[in-house]
C-alpha positions in Angstrom: 0.0 0.0 0.0 1.2 3.5 -0.5 0.9 6.9 1.2 -0.6 6.1 4.6 2.6 6.0 6.5 3.8 9.3 5.2 0.4 10.9 5.6 0.1 9.6 9.1 3.1 11.5 10.2 2.3 14.8 8.5 -1.4 15.0 7.7 -1.4 18.7 7.7 1.4 19.1 5.1 -0.3 16.7 2.7 -3.6 18.6 2.5 -4.2 20.2 -0.9 -3.2 23.8 -1.0 -6.3 25.2 -2.8 -8.7 23.2 -0.7 -7.0 24.2 2.6 -6.9 27.8 1.5 -10.6 27.8 0.9 -11.2 26.3 4.3 -9.1 29.0 6.0 -10.3 31.9 4.0 -14.1 31.6 4.6 -15.7 34.9 5.1 -16.8 35.7 8.6 -20.4 34.9 9.5 -22.3 31.8 8.6 -22.6 32.1 4.8 -20.5 29.8 2.7 -20.1 30.5 -1.0 -19.1 27.2 -2.7 -19.4 28.7 -6.2 -23.0 27.8 -6.9 -24.3 31.3 -7.4 -24.9 31.2 -11.1 -26.6 28.9 -13.6 -24.9 28.7 -17.0 -22.7 31.7 -16.2 -21.2 32.7 -19.5 -18.0 33.7 -17.8 -17.5 30.1 -16.7 -18.5 28.5 -20.0 -22.0 27.6 -18.9 -20.8 25.2 -16.2 -22.7 24.9 -13.0 -21.8 28.1 -11.2 -18.1 28.7 -11.5 -16.8 25.3 -10.9 -13.4 26.3 -12.0 -12.8 27.9 -8.7 -13.4 24.5 -7.1 -11.0 22.5 -9.3 -7.6 22.6 -7.5 -4.7 21.8 -9.8 -3.4 19.3 -7.4 -6.6 17.4 -6.8 -6.1 14.5 -9.2 -2.6 14.0 -7.9 -3.7 14.1 -4.3 -6.4 11.6 -5.0 -4.0 9.2 -6.7 -1.8 9.2 -3.5 -4.5 7.4 -1.6 -5.7 5.0 -4.2 -5.0 1.3 -4.1 -2.6 2.0 -6.9 0.3 4.5 -6.7 0.3 7.8 -8.5 1.7 7.7 -12.0 4.2 9.9 -13.8 3.3 13.4 -15.0 4.4 12.6 -18.5 5.3 15.4 -21.0 6.7 15.7 -24.5 7.2 12.7 -26.8 6.7 10.1 -24.0 3.3 11.6 -23.2 2.3 11.7 -26.8 3.3 8.0 -27.3 1.5 6.8 -24.2 -1.5 8.9 -25.0 -1.6 7.6 -28.6 -1.2 4.0 -27.4 -3.9 4.5 -24.8 -6.3 5.9 -27.4 -5.6 2.9 -29.6 -6.3 0.5 -26.8 -9.6 2.3 -26.0 -10.7 2.2 -29.6 -9.9 -1.6 -29.7 -11.9 -2.1 -26.5 -14.9 -0.3 -28.0 -14.5 -2.0 -31.4 -14.4 -5.4 -29.6 -17.9 -4.8 -28.2 -19.6 -4.7 -31.6 -17.1 -6.5 -33.9 -15.3 -9.2 -31.8 -12.0 -10.4 -33.1 -12.6 -13.7 -35.0 -9.8 -15.5 -33.2 -11.8 -15.5 -30.0 -11.8 -13.7 -26.6 -8.4 -15.1 -25.4 -6.8 -13.6 -28.6 -8.3 -10.3 -27.7 -7.0 -10.5 -24.1 -3.5 -11.2 -25.4 -3.7 -8.1 -27.7 -5.2 -6.0 -24.9 -2.5 -7.0 -22.4 0.2 -6.2 -25.0 -1.3 -2.8 -25.4 -1.6 -2.0 -21.6 1.4 -3.7 -19.9 4.1 -1.7 -21.7 2.3 1.5 -20.7 2.6 0.6 -17.1 6.4 0.8 -17.2 6.2 4.1 -19.0 3.4 5.7 -16.9 4.6 4.4 -13.4 8.0 5.0 -12.0 10.0 2.2 -10.4 10.1 4.0 -7.1 13.6 2.6 -6.4 16.3 5.0 -5.4 19.3 3.8 -7.4 21.2 7.0 -7.0 21.5 9.3 -4.0 19.1 12.3 -4.1 16.8 10.8 -6.7 13.4 9.3 -6.3 10.4 10.4 -4.3 8.2 13.1 -5.8 10.7 14.0 -8.5 10.6 10.5 -9.7 6.9 10.6 -10.3 7.4 13.6 -12.6 10.5 12.4 -14.5 10.7 10.9 -17.9 10.8 7.2 -18.4 14.3 5.9 -18.0 16.2 3.6 -20.3 15.3 0.7 -18.0 11.6 1.6 -18.3 11.8 1.7 -22.1 13.6 -1.7 -22.0 11.0 -3.3 -19.8 8.2 -1.8 -21.9 9.8 -3.4 -25.0 10.2 -6.8 -23.2 6.6 -6.6 -22.1 5.4 -6.0 -25.6 7.4 -9.0 -26.9 6.4 -11.4 -24.1 2.7 -10.4 -24.5 2.6 -10.7 -28.3 4.7 -13.9 -28.5 1.7 -16.3 -28.4 0.2 -14.6 -31.5 3.4 -13.8 -33.5 3.5 -16.1 -36.6 7.3 -16.3 -36.3 9.1 -19.6 -35.3 11.3 -19.4 -32.3 13.1 -22.7 -32.4 10.5 -25.3 -31.5 8.2 -22.6 -30.2 6.4 -19.6 -31.7 4.6 -20.1 -35.0 1.4 -18.3 -34.3 -1.7 -18.5 -32.0 -3.0 -21.9 -33.0 0.5 -23.5 -32.7 0.8 -21.9 -29.2 -2.5 -23.4 -28.1 -1.6 -26.8 -29.5 1.4 -26.9 -27.1 -0.8 -26.5 -24.0 0.5 -28.9 -21.4 3.8 -29.4 -23.2 5.5 -26.0 -23.7 8.6 -25.5 -25.8 11.7 -23.9 -24.3 10.9 -20.6 -25.9 7.4 -20.8 -24.4 8.9 -21.3 -20.9 11.3 -18.4 -21.4 8.5 -16.0 -22.6 6.1 -17.2 -19.9 8.7 -16.7 -17.2 9.5 -13.3 -18.5 5.8 -12.3 -18.5 5.5 -13.6 -14.9 8.4 -11.4 -13.7 7.1 -8.4 -15.7 3.6 -8.7 -14.2 5.1 -8.9 -10.7 7.1 -5.8 -11.3 4.1 -4.0 -12.8 2.1 -4.8 -9.7 4.9 -3.6 -7.5 5.0 -0.3 -9.3 1.3 0.2 -9.2 0.3 -1.2 -5.8 3.4 -1.7 -3.8 5.3 -4.8 -2.6 2.5 -6.7 -0.8 0.6 -8.1 -3.8 3.7 -9.4 -5.6 4.8 -11.0 -2.3 1.4 -12.7 -2.0 1.7 -13.9 -5.6 5.2 -15.2 -4.9 3.8 -17.0 -1.8 1.2 -18.8 -4.0 3.9 -19.5 -6.6 6.1 -21.0 -3.9 3.2 -23.1 -2.6 2.6 -24.5 -6.1 6.3 -25.4 -6.5 7.1 -26.6 -3.0 3.7 -27.8 -1.8 4.7 -31.4 -2.8 7.4 -31.3 -0.1 4.9 -30.7 2.7 3.9 -33.7 4.9 1.1 -35.4 3.0 -0.9 -35.7 6.2 -1.3 -31.9 6.1 -4.6 -30.8 4.7 -2.9 -28.2 2.4 -0.3 -30.6 1.0 -0.5 -31.6 -2.7 1.4 -33.7 -5.2 3.6 -30.9 -6.3 4.1 -29.1 -9.6 7.3 -28.6 -11.6 8.1 -25.2 -13.0 7.0 -26.0 -16.5 3.6 -27.1 -15.3 3.3 -23.8 -13.3 4.3 -21.6 -16.3 1.9 -23.6 -18.5 -0.9 -23.0 -16.0 -0.1 -19.3 -16.0 0.7 -18.6 -19.6 -1.3 -21.1 -21.7 -4.5 -21.9 -19.7 -7.8 -20.1 -19.2 -7.3 -19.8 -15.4 -3.9 -18.0 -15.5 -2.9 -14.6 -16.8 -5.7 -14.6 -19.4 -8.3 -15.8 -16.9 -11.6 -14.2 -15.7 -10.0 -11.3 -13.9 -8.2 -10.0 -17.0 -11.2 -10.7 -19.1 -13.3 -8.5 -16.8 -10.7 -5.7 -16.9 -10.5 -5.8 -20.7 -14.2 -6.3 -21.4 -15.9 -4.3 -18.7 -13.7 -2.2 -16.5 -12.0 -0.4 -19.3 -15.3 0.5 -20.8 -16.7 1.9 -17.5 -13.5 3.9 -16.9 -13.8 5.4 -20.3 -17.5 6.2 -19.6 -16.5 7.7 -16.3 -13.9 9.9 -17.9 -16.3 11.1 -20.6 -19.0 11.8 -18.0 -16.5 13.7 -15.8 -15.2 15.8 -18.7 -18.7 16.6 -19.7 -19.2 18.3 -16.3 -21.2 15.7 -14.6 -19.0 15.4 -11.5 -19.2 19.1 -10.7 -22.9 19.1 -11.3 -23.5 16.2 -8.8 -21.7 18.1 -6.1 -23.5 21.3 -6.9 -26.8 19.6 -6.8 -26.1 18.0 -3.5 -25.1 21.4 -2.0 -28.1 23.2 -3.4 -30.6 20.5 -2.3 -29.7 20.9 1.4 -28.7 24.5 1.6 -31.6 25.4 4.0 -31.3 22.4 6.3 -29.8 22.5 9.8 -27.7 19.5 8.8 -27.0 20.8 5.3 -23.2 20.4 5.6 -23.3 16.7 6.5 -26.1 15.8 4.2 -24.3 17.6 1.3 -21.1 15.5 1.9 -23.1 12.2 2.0 -25.2 13.0 -1.0 -22.1 14.2 -3.0 -20.4 10.9 -2.2 -23.3 8.9 -3.4 -23.8 10.8 -6.7 -20.0 11.1 -7.4 -19.8 7.3 -7.0 -21.8 6.9 -10.2 -18.8 8.5 -12.0 -15.9 7.5 -9.9 -16.3 4.0 -8.5 -13.3 4.8 -6.3 -13.4 5.4 -2.6 -10.3 7.6 -2.1 -10.8 9.6 -5.2 -14.4 10.4 -4.3 -13.3 11.3 -0.8 -10.8 13.8 -2.0 -13.3 15.3 -4.6 -16.1 15.8 -2.2 -13.8 16.9 0.6 -12.3 19.7 -1.5 -15.7 21.2 -1.9 -17.6 20.3 1.3 -14.9 20.6 4.0 -15.1 24.4 4.1 -18.8 24.0 4.7 -18.4 21.4 7.4 -15.7 23.5 9.1 -17.9 26.5 9.1 -20.7 24.4 10.6 -18.5 23.5 13.5 -17.5 19.9 12.7 -14.1 18.9 14.1 -11.6 17.9 11.4 -11.6 14.3 12.5 -15.3 13.9 12.5 -15.7 15.6 9.2 -12.9 13.4 7.8 -14.7 10.3 8.9 -17.9 11.4 7.3 -16.1 12.2 4.0 -14.3 8.9 4.0 -17.4 6.8 4.8 -19.3 8.6 2.0 -16.4 8.1 -0.4 -16.2 4.4 0.3 -19.9 4.2 -0.5 -18.9 5.0 -4.1 -17.6 1.5 -4.5 -20.8 0.0 -3.2 -23.2 2.2 -5.1 -25.0 1.2 -8.4 -24.7 1.6 -11.3 -20.9 1.6 -11.4 -19.8 -0.6 -8.5 -16.1 -1.5 -8.0 -14.2 -3.7 -10.4 -14.9 -6.8 -8.3 -18.6 -6.5 -9.1 -17.9 -7.4 -12.7 -15.9 -10.4 -11.6 -18.9 -11.5 -9.6 -21.0 -11.4 -12.7 -18.4 -13.5 -14.7 -17.8 -16.0 -11.9 -21.5 -16.6 -11.2 -22.5 -16.4 -14.9 -25.2 -13.8 -14.2 -26.0 -10.4 -15.8 -24.4 -7.3 -14.3 -28.0 -6.0 -13.8 -28.5 -8.8 -11.3 -25.4 -7.8 -9.4 -26.7 -4.2 -9.3 -30.0 -5.5 -8.0 -28.2 -7.4 -5.2 -26.3 -4.2 -4.2 -29.4 -1.9 -4.1 -30.9 -2.5 -0.7 -27.5 -2.8 1.1 -26.5 0.5 -0.5 -29.6 2.2 0.8 -29.1 0.8 4.3 -25.4 1.9 4.2 -26.3 5.5 3.4 -29.2 5.4 5.9 -26.7 4.6 8.6 -24.4 7.5 7.5 -27.3 9.9 7.4 -28.6 8.9 10.8 -25.1 9.4 12.2 -25.0 12.8 10.5 -28.3 13.8 12.2 -27.0 12.5 15.6 -23.7 14.3 15.3 -25.5 17.6 14.3 -27.4 17.5 17.6 -24.9 15.9 19.9 -22.0 18.2 18.8 -24.0 21.4 18.6 -23.4 21.8 14.9 -24.4 25.3 13.6 -26.7 25.9 10.8 -24.9 27.1 7.7 -26.5 29.2 5.0 -25.2 28.1 1.6 -25.3 30.6 -1.2 -26.5 28.2 -3.8 -28.7 28.1 -6.8 -32.1 26.4 -6.7 -31.8 22.7 -7.1 -34.7 22.8 -9.5 -32.9 25.3 -11.7 -29.8 23.2 -11.6 -31.8 20.1 -12.6 -33.5 22.0 -15.4 -30.3 23.2 -16.8 -27.9 20.3 -16.2 -30.2 17.4 -15.3 -29.3 15.8 -18.6 -26.2 14.4 -16.9 -28.5 11.7 -15.3 -29.6 10.6 -18.8 -26.7 8.3 -19.5 -26.9 6.7 -16.1 -30.6 6.0 -16.6 -29.9 4.6 -20.1 -27.5 2.0 -18.7 -30.1 0.7 -16.3 -32.9 0.7 -19.0 -30.7 -1.1 -21.5 -29.6 -3.7 -19.0 -33.3 -4.2 -18.0 -34.3 -4.9 -21.6 -31.6 -7.6 -21.9 -28.7 -5.7 -23.5 -25.2 -6.7 -22.4 -23.4 -4.5 -20.0 -20.6 -3.8 -22.5 -23.0 -2.5 -25.2 -25.1 -0.6 -22.7 -22.1 1.3 -21.3 -20.8 2.1 -24.8 -24.1 3.5 -25.9 -24.3 5.5 -22.6 -20.8 6.8 -23.3 -21.9 8.0 -26.8 -25.0 9.7 -25.3 -22.9 11.4 -22.6 -20.5 12.7 -25.2 -23.4 14.0 -27.4 -25.1 15.7 -24.4 -21.8 17.5 -23.5 -22.5 19.9 -26.3 -25.4 21.3 -24.3 -22.8 22.9 -22.1 -20.4 25.2 -24.0 -17.7 24.9 -21.4 -17.6 21.1 -21.5 -18.1 20.1 -25.1 -16.3 17.0 -26.0 -14.5 18.1 -29.1 -12.4 15.4 -30.9 -9.4 16.4 -28.9 -11.2 16.3 -25.6 -12.8 13.0 -26.6 -9.4 11.5 -27.3 -8.2 12.8 -23.9 -11.2 11.0 -22.3 -10.3 7.8 -24.1 -6.6 8.1 -23.0 -7.6 9.0 -19.5 -10.0 6.1 -19.3 -7.4 3.6 -20.4 -4.7 5.1 -18.2 -7.2 4.7 -15.3 -7.3 0.9 -15.9 -3.5 0.3 -16.2 -3.0 -0.6 -12.5 -6.3 -2.7 -12.4 -5.1 -4.6 -15.5 -1.8 -5.5 -13.9 -3.5 -6.6 -10.8 -6.1 -8.7 -12.7 -3.5 -10.4 -14.8 -1.3 -11.1 -11.7 -4.5 -12.5 -10.0 -4.2 -15.3 -12.5 -1.2 -16.5 -10.5 -3.5 -17.0 -7.5 -6.4 -18.5 -9.4 -4.3 -20.9 -11.4 -2.3 -22.1 -8.4 -5.5 -22.6 -6.4 -7.1 -24.5 -9.3 -4.0 -26.8 -9.9 -3.4 -27.6 -6.3 -7.0 -27.7 -4.9 -6.1 -25.2 -2.3 -9.5 -23.6 -2.2 -11.5 -26.6 -0.8 -8.7 -27.4 1.6 -8.5 -23.9 3.0 -12.3 -23.8 3.2 -12.3 -27.0 5.2 -9.8 -25.6 7.7 -11.9 -22.6 8.2 -15.0 -24.6 8.9 -13.2 -27.1 11.1 -11.9 -24.1 13.2 -15.5 -23.1 13.8 -16.6 -26.7 14.5 -13.8 -27.0 17.1 -15.8 -24.6 19.2 -19.3 -26.1 18.8 -21.3 -28.6 16.8 -24.4 -26.5 16.5 -24.9 -25.8 12.8 -26.2 -22.3 13.4 -23.3 -21.3 15.6 -20.9 -22.9 13.2 -22.3 -20.8 10.4 -22.1 -17.6 12.5 -18.6 -18.3 13.7 -17.4 -19.1 10.1 -19.0 -15.9 8.9 -17.2 -13.9 11.6 -13.9 -15.6 11.0 -14.3 -15.1 7.2 -15.1 -11.4 7.8 -12.0 -11.0 9.9 -9.8 -12.8 7.3 -11.2 -10.8 4.4 -10.7 -7.5 6.3 -7.1 -8.4 7.1 -6.5 -9.5 3.5 -8.0 -6.2 2.2 -5.5 -4.2 4.4 -2.7 -5.8 2.4 -3.8 -6.0 -1.3 -6.1 -4.0 -3.6 -9.9 -4.6 -3.6 -9.9 -6.6 -6.9 -7.1 -9.0 -5.7 -8.7 -9.2 -2.3 -12.0 -10.4 -3.8 -10.3 -12.9 -6.1 -8.3 -14.4 -3.2 -11.3 -14.3 -0.9 -13.6 -16.0 -3.4 -11.3 -18.9 -4.3 -10.4 -19.6 -0.6 -13.1 -18.3 1.7 -16.1 -18.6 -0.8 -16.1 -22.4 -0.7 -16.3 -22.4 3.1 -19.5 -20.4 3.0 -20.9 -22.5 0.1 -20.1 -25.7 1.9 -22.3 -24.6 4.9 -25.3 -24.0 2.6 -24.9 -20.3 2.0 -26.5 -19.3 -1.3 -24.0 -18.4 -4.0 -25.1 -14.7 -4.4 -25.0 -14.2 -0.7 -21.5 -15.7 -0.5 -20.2 -13.6 -3.4 -21.6 -10.3 -2.1 -20.3 -11.1 1.4 -16.8 -11.5 0.0 -17.2 -8.3 -2.2 -18.3 -6.1 0.7 -15.5 -7.1 3.0 -13.0 -6.7 0.2 -14.2 -3.2 -0.4 -14.2 -2.2 3.3 -10.4 -2.3 3.5 -10.6 1.3 2.4 -12.4 2.1 5.7 -10.6 -0.3 8.0 -7.7 0.8 10.3 -4.8 0.8 10.3 -4.5 1.5 6.5 -8.0 2.9 5.7 -6.9 4.7 2.5 -10.1 6.7 2.3 -9.6 7.9 5.8 -6.0 8.9 5.1 -7.2 10.9 2.1 -9.9 12.6 4.2 -7.3 13.5 6.9 -5.1 15.0 4.2 -8.0 17.2 3.1 -9.1 18.3 6.5 -5.8 18.3 8.3 -7.2 16.2 11.1 -5.4 13.7 13.1 -5.1 10.4 11.3 -6.0 7.8 13.9 -9.1 9.6 15.2 -10.2 10.1 11.6 -9.9 6.4 11.0 -12.1 5.6 14.0 -14.7 8.1 13.0 -14.8 6.5 9.5 -15.3 3.1 11.1 -18.2 4.5 13.2 -19.9 6.0 10.1 -19.3 2.9 8.0 -20.5 0.5 10.7 -23.6 -0.7 8.8 -21.4 -1.9 5.9 -19.6 -4.2 8.3 -22.7 -5.8 9.8 -25.2 -6.0 6.9 -23.1 -8.6 5.0 -23.2 -10.8 8.0 -27.0 -10.9 7.6 -26.6 -12.1 4.0 -25.1 -15.4 5.1 -26.2 -16.4 8.6 -29.8 -17.0 7.7 -31.7 -17.8 4.4 -33.9 -14.8 5.2 -30.9 -12.6 4.5 -31.3 -13.1 0.8 -34.2 -10.6 1.0 -31.5 -7.9 1.5 -30.2 -8.9 -2.0 -33.7 -8.5 -3.5 -34.0 -12.3 -3.7 -37.3 -14.0 -2.6 -40.8 -12.9 -2.5 -41.9 -9.3 -1.9 -42.7 -10.1 1.7 -39.3 -11.5 2.4 -37.6 -8.5 0.8 -39.6 -5.9 2.7 -39.3 -7.7 6.0 -35.5 -8.0 5.7 -35.2 -4.4 4.6 -37.4 -3.0 7.5 -35.7 -5.2 10.1 -32.2 -4.3 9.0 -33.2 -0.6 8.8 -34.2 -0.8 12.4 -30.8 -2.6 13.1 -28.9 0.2 11.4 -30.9 2.8 13.3 -30.3 1.4 16.8 -26.6 0.8 16.0 -26.3 4.5 15.0 -27.9 5.4 18.3 -25.4 3.1 20.1 -22.4 4.5 18.3 -23.5 8.2 18.4 -25.0 8.2 21.9 -28.1 10.2 20.9 -31.7 9.4 20.0 -32.9 11.9 17.3 -35.9 13.8 18.4 -35.4 12.8 22.1 -32.0 13.4 23.5 -28.8 11.8 24.7 -28.5 8.0 25.4 -26.6 6.9 28.4 -24.4 3.9 28.6 -27.2 1.4 29.5 -29.3 2.5 26.6 -26.4 2.4 24.2 -25.5 -1.2 25.3 -29.2 -2.2 24.8 -29.2 -0.6 21.4 -26.0 -2.3 20.3 -27.3 -5.7 21.4 -30.6 -5.1 19.6 -28.8 -4.1 16.4 -26.6 -7.2 16.4 -29.4 -9.6 17.3 -31.6 -8.2 14.5 -29.1 -9.3 12.0 -30.3 -12.9 12.5 -33.6 -12.1 10.7 -35.4 -15.0 12.4 -38.7 -14.5 14.2 -37.4 -15.1 17.7 -34.3 -13.0 17.1 -36.4 -10.2 15.6 -38.7 -10.2 18.5 -35.8 -10.0 21.0 -34.2 -7.3 19.0 -37.4 -5.2 18.8 -37.9 -5.6 22.5 -34.4 -4.5 23.3 -34.8 -1.5 21.0 -38.0 -0.5 22.7 -36.2 -0.8 26.1 -33.4 1.4 24.8 -35.9 4.1 23.6 -37.8 3.9 26.9 -34.5 4.4 28.8 -33.7 7.5 26.8 -37.2 8.9 27.4 -36.9 8.2 31.1 -33.5 9.9 31.2 -35.0 12.9 29.4 -37.9 13.1 31.8 -35.5 12.9 34.8 -33.4 15.7 33.4 -36.5 17.8 32.9 -37.8 17.3 36.4 -34.4 18.2 37.9 -34.3 21.4 35.8 -31.4 20.3 33.8 -31.0 19.9 30.0 -30.6 16.7 28.1 -27.1 17.5 27.2 -25.9 21.0 26.1 -23.8 21.3 23.0 -20.8 22.3 25.1 -21.2 19.3 27.4 -21.7 17.0 24.5 -18.7 18.2 22.6 -16.7 17.6 25.7 -18.1 14.0 25.9 -17.3 13.2 22.3 -13.7 14.3 22.7 
């Protein structure tokens, strides 16, 4: 992982200059001017109210520091032209493949796609190694590609194209068909090229994500090679694989480099990143933030609601937790600061809202596309599974916002903003392409075609805004930006083939799953308790895994190792897949890394560790709701599966669970007053018990909830009779600190 350690030591210095300046230069009084005071202002090119003032030059670079992947080089000159041209070519190929697939088949396309992308990784991302004193660090990220980078890019191009080159290389080479015919019996040239590609992919992952994912891949590689030396009485022992078998599994099989993860990156993710780039360049991102600010400008909790709504809407464009956190933080932190939010609490709110971007339809994180491929379902089904949990997640954040506004004595802030109806009337067309995706998926069109058509629509609608018209040059920039945005993901997905191929060849998945279940059964033989314990252990394992590797790799590893454990206990496949997905995503909100929280602390200048704990508090529903997916069949209602009654019952019960958990975490019952320690304990117990979604558990949970509410009412009545107040803002601020 990258960035957190440095940011932890100096959070104040890493805050973006323009955003910090706006926070410190707010005019006196309670009126905040976020730049929404004009509709289609000609001086700003017709964009929503002077957004140029809210677009700090360093914002994209700051966001990149806290992504799963490291920030790339700021290329200039001929290198930038070459990388941009190659990226546009890859983007055109990806779009062309949707409507005119290459006749040689999907694997042939994946080979060409990887050949177009992997060399760009070595040119766009620095090595990060300090080979000479005084070099490296920030300067390295801005430097030109070195001779070594160009050499690695050339080697990557050769190693990737080797399977399709119609040139004999001794007993190898000879074209695509000849390469496939040698599956299981590779020629020496095949072994050399396959080994070279293995090393290059590990280096690409190191450059884009850090050392941990390559180390994990090497661990799986070592297990495949040395696993035969383990005592055969051990559950994870296997017969052993020689190096040629391992390279064959990686290089010339459908479960290796060119497996499902890379297929998803080349067929889905690249198209959605291009769509996101087009939508952002058309002004949609700024419009979504403007609309959120305008919608709540007269509310007492306008500042918090604006941050949450902005995170949700920007998630439709971003699909990235850290990037969304930085984007909404640069705009809403001055408002939150003026309202009286401490930096750490505001940072936690921003981070939790940003992480929701990866969980929110219609552009979920990359792992969601892998779910669709692994399970053989449409992407629309995955979106359907994510809808209710997303609503419950944001319900939890909004309730926490309301509680904090009352408990912390947050001030009302008057936002000088345009009418939301005027904004919708002028710029509401930005929603059109998002709606088109859903409609096209609903009528049976593939996700790839739907997103391409939505991209075309977004590009056409951009001409309604003079300042954001996608001219041919800007459209090429969007294509290049979209492809550059998928470089790191492609490297991770291709390297994930090391994990999936090793697991498939050795049978590690079922063996590891059996160990997990046996660990739960060592405690008890009760099937219900075994399932609950397995779910808890799986959640802990996935959370720890997510701290070390990017979300996509975390999901792949979790699915092949932990997924079978849940399936063996009778958990439905959709529930198991979404369980793994949610805990893979939550690494961005989990201490001690919590990349979204680190990004938020950089924006607000707050202390890092308290910001992480505030993020965890706001994101609490996201940690508990997935447990309900798997511990009872009724939990499928949360995924929209089952009859209407089951879906509504599960939604209402979990909404109550989220509400009482928010009360327990925040120490306040909205509309009543502060909750003491006994009421908070009762509320916490109620929230956890309600996750079971069985009649007896629901009855107990409801009873405890009523008891907690009654306790708060009694406490308020006692305070009123004694002439005191149910917690003044000053007292409550003291309590929260």
